[in-house]
PyMOL commands that place a pseudoatom at each C-alpha (Angstrom):
pseudoatom trace, name=CA, resn=MET, resi=1, chain=A, elem=C, hetatm=0, pos=[85.593, 76.212, 62.709]
pseudoatom trace, name=CA, resn=ALA, resi=2, chain=A, elem=C, hetatm=0, pos=[86.754, 79.560, 62.631]
pseudoatom trace, name=CA, resn=HIS, resi=3, chain=A, elem=C, hetatm=0, pos=[84.445, 80.297, 59.391]
pseudoatom trace, name=CA, resn=ASN, resi=4, chain=A, elem=C, hetatm=0, pos=[80.906, 78.623, 61.748]
pseudoatom trace, name=CA, resn=ASN, resi=5, chain=A, elem=C, hetatm=0, pos=[82.258, 80.787, 64.771]
pseudoatom trace, name=CA, resn=LEU, resi=6, chain=A, elem=C, hetatm=0, pos=[82.230, 84.036, 62.287]
pseudoatom trace, name=CA, resn=LYS, resi=7, chain=A, elem=C, hetatm=0, pos=[78.670, 82.360, 60.688]
pseudoatom trace, name=CA, resn=VAL, resi=8, chain=A, elem=C, hetatm=0, pos=[77.474, 82.384, 64.048]
pseudoatom trace, name=CA, resn=ALA, resi=9, chain=A, elem=C, hetatm=0, pos=[78.845, 85.641, 65.526]
pseudoatom trace, name=CA, resn=MET, resi=10, chain=A, elem=C, hetatm=0, pos=[77.310, 87.408, 62.081]
pseudoatom trace, name=CA, resn=ALA, resi=11, chain=A, elem=C, hetatm=0, pos=[74.092, 85.886, 62.700]
pseudoatom trace, name=CA, resn=LYS, resi=12, chain=A, elem=C, hetatm=0, pos=[73.736, 87.422, 66.365]
pseudoatom trace, name=CA, resn=TYR, resi=13, chain=A, elem=C, hetatm=0, pos=[75.068, 90.978, 64.734]
pseudoatom trace, name=CA, resn=MET, resi=14, chain=A, elem=C, hetatm=0, pos=[72.236, 91.251, 62.482]
pseudoatom trace, name=CA, resn=ALA, resi=15, chain=A, elem=C, hetatm=0, pos=[69.573, 90.053, 64.766]
pseudoatom trace, name=CA, resn=ALA, resi=16, chain=A, elem=C, hetatm=0, pos=[71.190, 92.379, 67.427]
pseudoatom trace, name=CA, resn=THR, resi=17, chain=A, elem=C, hetatm=0, pos=[71.273, 95.209, 65.251]
pseudoatom trace, name=CA, resn=GLY, resi=18, chain=A, elem=C, hetatm=0, pos=[68.962, 94.636, 62.172]
pseudoatom trace, name=CA, resn=LYS, resi=19, chain=A, elem=C, hetatm=0, pos=[71.905, 95.542, 59.902]
pseudoatom trace, name=CA, resn=ASP, resi=20, chain=A, elem=C, hetatm=0, pos=[73.236, 93.503, 57.115]
pseudoatom trace, name=CA, resn=THR, resi=21, chain=A, elem=C, hetatm=0, pos=[76.582, 95.639, 57.100]
pseudoatom trace, name=CA, resn=LEU, resi=22, chain=A, elem=C, hetatm=0, pos=[79.034, 96.388, 59.662]
pseudoatom trace, name=CA, resn=PRO, resi=23, chain=A, elem=C, hetatm=0, pos=[81.888, 98.746, 60.084]
pseudoatom trace, name=CA, resn=TYR, resi=24, chain=A, elem=C, hetatm=0, pos=[85.486, 97.103, 58.695]
pseudoatom trace, name=CA, resn=ALA, resi=25, chain=A, elem=C, hetatm=0, pos=[86.560, 97.453, 62.560]
pseudoatom trace, name=CA, resn=ASP, resi=26, chain=A, elem=C, hetatm=0, pos=[83.959, 95.289, 64.008]
pseudoatom trace, name=CA, resn=ALA, resi=27, chain=A, elem=C, hetatm=0, pos=[84.319, 92.419, 61.392]
pseudoatom trace, name=CA, resn=LYS, resi=28, chain=A, elem=C, hetatm=0, pos=[88.020, 92.321, 62.091]
pseudoatom trace, name=CA, resn=LYS, resi=29, chain=A, elem=C, hetatm=0, pos=[87.046, 91.740, 65.819]
pseudoatom trace, name=CA, resn=HIS, resi=30, chain=A, elem=C, hetatm=0, pos=[84.396, 89.248, 65.631]
pseudoatom trace, name=CA, resn=ALA, resi=31, chain=A, elem=C, hetatm=0, pos=[86.604, 87.362, 62.633]
pseudoatom trace, name=CA, resn=ILE, resi=32, chain=A, elem=C, hetatm=0, pos=[89.397, 87.242, 64.935]
pseudoatom trace, name=CA, resn=ASP, resi=33, chain=A, elem=C, hetatm=0, pos=[87.465, 86.368, 67.824]
pseudoatom trace, name=CA, resn=ALA, resi=34, chain=A, elem=C, hetatm=0, pos=[86.544, 83.337, 65.977]
pseudoatom trace, name=CA, resn=VAL, resi=35, chain=A, elem=C, hetatm=0, pos=[89.414, 82.610, 64.358]
pseudoatom trace, name=CA, resn=GLN, resi=36, chain=A, elem=C, hetatm=0, pos=[90.962, 82.588, 68.148]
pseudoatom trace, name=CA, resn=MET, resi=37, chain=A, elem=C, hetatm=0, pos=[87.847, 80.417, 69.862]
pseudoatom trace, name=CA, resn=ALA, resi=38, chain=A, elem=C, hetatm=0, pos=[88.671, 78.089, 66.664]
pseudoatom trace, name=CA, resn=GLY, resi=39, chain=A, elem=C, hetatm=0, pos=[91.699, 77.051, 68.694]
pseudoatom trace, name=CA, resn=ALA, resi=40, chain=A, elem=C, hetatm=0, pos=[94.933, 79.632, 67.613]
pseudoatom trace, name=CA, resn=ILE, resi=41, chain=A, elem=C, hetatm=0, pos=[94.323, 81.557, 71.332]
pseudoatom trace, name=CA, resn=GLN, resi=42, chain=A, elem=C, hetatm=0, pos=[98.207, 81.168, 71.406]
pseudoatom trace, name=CA, resn=CYS, resi=43, chain=A, elem=C, hetatm=0, pos=[98.428, 83.692, 68.248]
pseudoatom trace, name=CA, resn=ASP, resi=44, chain=A, elem=C, hetatm=0, pos=[98.720, 87.316, 69.124]
pseudoatom trace, name=CA, resn=ARG, resi=45, chain=A, elem=C, hetatm=0, pos=[96.088, 89.917, 68.572]
pseudoatom trace, name=CA, resn=LYS, resi=46, chain=A, elem=C, hetatm=0, pos=[97.990, 92.347, 67.006]
pseudoatom trace, name=CA, resn=CYS, resi=47, chain=A, elem=C, hetatm=0, pos=[99.765, 89.848, 64.861]
pseudoatom trace, name=CA, resn=LEU, resi=48, chain=A, elem=C, hetatm=0, pos=[96.540, 88.442, 63.416]
pseudoatom trace, name=CA, resn=GLU, resi=49, chain=A, elem=C, hetatm=0, pos=[95.403, 91.944, 63.104]
pseudoatom trace, name=CA, resn=ALA, resi=50, chain=A, elem=C, hetatm=0, pos=[98.550, 92.878, 60.978]
pseudoatom trace, name=CA, resn=GLN, resi=51, chain=A, elem=C, hetatm=0, pos=[97.356, 89.796, 58.604]
pseudoatom trace, name=CA, resn=PHE, resi=52, chain=A, elem=C, hetatm=0, pos=[93.776, 90.547, 58.497]
pseudoatom trace, name=CA, resn=ASP, resi=53, chain=A, elem=C, hetatm=0, pos=[94.397, 94.035, 57.901]
pseudoatom trace, name=CA, resn=ALA, resi=54, chain=A, elem=C, hetatm=0, pos=[97.369, 93.337, 55.083]
pseudoatom trace, name=CA, resn=HIS, resi=55, chain=A, elem=C, hetatm=0, pos=[95.131, 90.565, 53.014]
pseudoatom trace, name=CA, resn=TYR, resi=56, chain=A, elem=C, hetatm=0, pos=[91.854, 92.562, 52.796]
pseudoatom trace, name=CA, resn=LYS, resi=57, chain=A, elem=C, hetatm=0, pos=[92.953, 95.776, 52.677]
pseudoatom trace, name=CA, resn=CYS, resi=58, chain=A, elem=C, hetatm=0, pos=[89.286, 97.182, 53.909]
pseudoatom trace, name=CA, resn=THR, resi=59, chain=A, elem=C, hetatm=0, pos=[89.724, 99.932, 56.139]
pseudoatom trace, name=CA, resn=GLY, resi=60, chain=A, elem=C, hetatm=0, pos=[86.952, 102.516, 56.592]
pseudoatom trace, name=CA, resn=LYS, resi=61, chain=A, elem=C, hetatm=0, pos=[84.664, 100.070, 54.347]
pseudoatom trace, name=CA, resn=GLU, resi=62, chain=A, elem=C, hetatm=0, pos=[81.402, 98.993, 54.936]
pseudoatom trace, name=CA, resn=LEU, resi=63, chain=A, elem=C, hetatm=0, pos=[81.264, 94.974, 54.798]
pseudoatom trace, name=CA, resn=LYS, resi=64, chain=A, elem=C, hetatm=0, pos=[78.417, 92.759, 54.289]
pseudoatom trace, name=CA, resn=ALA, resi=65, chain=A, elem=C, hetatm=0, pos=[77.872, 90.302, 57.542]
pseudoatom trace, name=CA, resn=ASN, resi=66, chain=A, elem=C, hetatm=0, pos=[78.745, 87.222, 56.290]
pseudoatom trace, name=CA, resn=ALA, resi=67, chain=A, elem=C, hetatm=0, pos=[81.487, 84.551, 56.990]
pseudoatom trace, name=CA, resn=GLY, resi=68, chain=A, elem=C, hetatm=0, pos=[82.985, 84.146, 54.000]
pseudoatom trace, name=CA, resn=VAL, resi=69, chain=A, elem=C, hetatm=0, pos=[81.301, 80.333, 53.678]
pseudoatom trace, name=CA, resn=GLY, resi=70, chain=A, elem=C, hetatm=0, pos=[79.544, 78.962, 51.238]
pseudoatom trace, name=CA, resn=GLY, resi=71, chain=A, elem=C, hetatm=0, pos=[79.534, 80.616, 47.486]
pseudoatom trace, name=CA, resn=GLY, resi=72, chain=A, elem=C, hetatm=0, pos=[81.132, 78.985, 44.339]
pseudoatom trace, name=CA, resn=THR, resi=73, chain=A, elem=C, hetatm=0, pos=[79.774, 78.487, 41.063]
pseudoatom trace, name=CA, resn=LYS, resi=74, chain=A, elem=C, hetatm=0, pos=[79.118, 75.709, 39.023]
pseudoatom trace, name=CA, resn=LYS, resi=75, chain=A, elem=C, hetatm=0, pos=[82.701, 75.773, 37.524]
pseudoatom trace, name=CA, resn=ASN, resi=76, chain=A, elem=C, hetatm=0, pos=[84.074, 76.062, 40.674]
pseudoatom trace, name=CA, resn=PRO, resi=77, chain=A, elem=C, hetatm=0, pos=[82.172, 74.386, 43.551]
pseudoatom trace, name=CA, resn=PRO, resi=78, chain=A, elem=C, hetatm=0, pos=[82.614, 75.377, 47.526]
pseudoatom trace, name=CA, resn=PRO, resi=79, chain=A, elem=C, hetatm=0, pos=[84.451, 73.162, 49.323]
pseudoatom trace, name=CA, resn=VAL, resi=80, chain=A, elem=C, hetatm=0, pos=[82.489, 69.946, 50.996]
pseudoatom trace, name=CA, resn=ASN, resi=81, chain=A, elem=C, hetatm=0, pos=[84.475, 69.344, 54.024]
pseudoatom trace, name=CA, resn=ASP, resi=82, chain=A, elem=C, hetatm=0, pos=[82.452, 70.701, 56.754]
pseudoatom trace, name=CA, resn=GLN, resi=83, chain=A, elem=C, hetatm=0, pos=[85.468, 71.371, 58.758]
pseudoatom trace, name=CA, resn=ASP, resi=84, chain=A, elem=C, hetatm=0, pos=[87.218, 73.984, 56.406]
pseudoatom trace, name=CA, resn=ASN, resi=85, chain=A, elem=C, hetatm=0, pos=[83.806, 75.330, 54.965]
pseudoatom trace, name=CA, resn=GLY, resi=86, chain=A, elem=C, hetatm=0, pos=[81.866, 76.202, 58.458]
for i in range(1, 86): cmd.bond("trace and resi %d" % i, "trace and resi %d" % (i + 1))
show_as sticks, trace
zoom trace
């Protein structure tokens, strides 16, 4: 669910800006919004931000505007569960 929410947010971002990259801070905001919309509204935003920062370590970088879904290789295909895969 969260990946799907982020996928929608990234599509809107790209349509509005014409860019396919965004600053890490903006990506983090969109990602946390997506997680909370998917049902984690009870989670403290600062806690989610700390987890995001600890995992991604991208502060100050420009990131591709994508939701991190899909991909995979022939050896390691992506999951097929739409709930988990967005």
